[in-house]
C-alpha positions as CSV (number, residue, x, y, z in Angstrom):
1,X,-30.1,-6.3,-5.9
2,X,-31.9,-3.0,-5.4
3,X,-35.1,-4.6,-6.5
4,X,-34.9,-7.3,-3.8
5,X,-34.2,-4.7,-1.1
6,X,-37.1,-2.6,-2.3
7,X,-39.4,-5.6,-2.2
8,X,-38.3,-6.4,1.4
9,X,-38.8,-2.8,2.5
10,X,-42.3,-2.8,1.0
11,X,-43.1,-6.1,2.7
12,X,-41.8,-4.7,6.0
13,X,-43.9,-1.6,5.5
14,X,-47.0,-3.7,5.0
15,X,-46.3,-5.8,8.1
16,X,-45.8,-2.6,10.2
17,X,-49.0,-1.2,8.9
18,X,-50.9,-4.4,9.8
19,X,-49.4,-4.5,13.2
20,X,-50.3,-0.8,13.8
21,X,-53.9,-1.5,12.8
22,X,-54.0,-4.6,15.1
23,X,-52.6,-2.6,18.0
24,X,-55.2,0.2,17.5
25,X,-58.0,-2.4,17.4
26,X,-56.7,-4.0,20.6
27,X,-56.4,-0.6,22.3
28,X,-60.0,0.3,21.3
29,X,-61.3,-3.1,22.6
30,X,-59.5,-2.6,25.9
31,X,-61.0,0.9,26.3
32,X,-64.5,-0.4,25.6
33,X,-64.0,-3.2,28.1
34,X,-62.7,-0.8,30.8
35,X,-65.6,1.6,30.2
36,X,-68.1,-1.3,30.4
37,X,-66.5,-2.5,33.7
38,X,-66.5,1.0,35.2
39,X,-70.2,1.5,34.2
40,X,-71.2,-1.8,36.0
41,X,-69.1,-1.3,39.1
42,X,-69.9,2.4,39.5
43,X,-73.6,1.8,39.2
44,X,-73.8,-1.2,41.5
45,X,-75.9,-0.8,44.6
46,X,-73.6,-3.0,46.6
47,X,-70.1,-2.0,47.7
48,X,-67.3,-3.5,45.7
49,X,-63.7,-3.4,46.7
50,X,-60.8,-5.1,44.8
51,X,-57.6,-5.9,46.7
52,X,-54.3,-7.6,45.9
53,X,-53.0,-10.6,47.7
54,X,-50.9,-8.2,49.7
55,X,-54.1,-6.5,50.8
56,X,-53.6,-3.3,48.9
57,X,-56.9,-1.7,47.8
58,X,-56.8,-1.5,44.0
59,X,-60.3,-0.1,43.3
60,X,-63.7,0.5,44.9
61,X,-67.0,1.9,43.9
62,X,-69.2,4.7,45.4
63,X,-71.3,2.3,47.4
64,X,-68.2,0.9,49.1
65,X,-67.4,4.4,50.5
66,X,-70.2,3.8,53.1
67,X,-68.8,0.5,54.3
């Protein structure tokens, strides 16, 4: 019985480790995507404003400040 429990724990540890790696990769990818987005938006010559359907301003770039 102890052998089966040990095997299940080991399997669970491997699954947890894999999920942790996948979560870290997803986080890193999201950070790169956000940085790329900010670089494009912040350096655009045109003003950019994003709003919600409720007309709440979510973000804007430096060029939008002069609008």
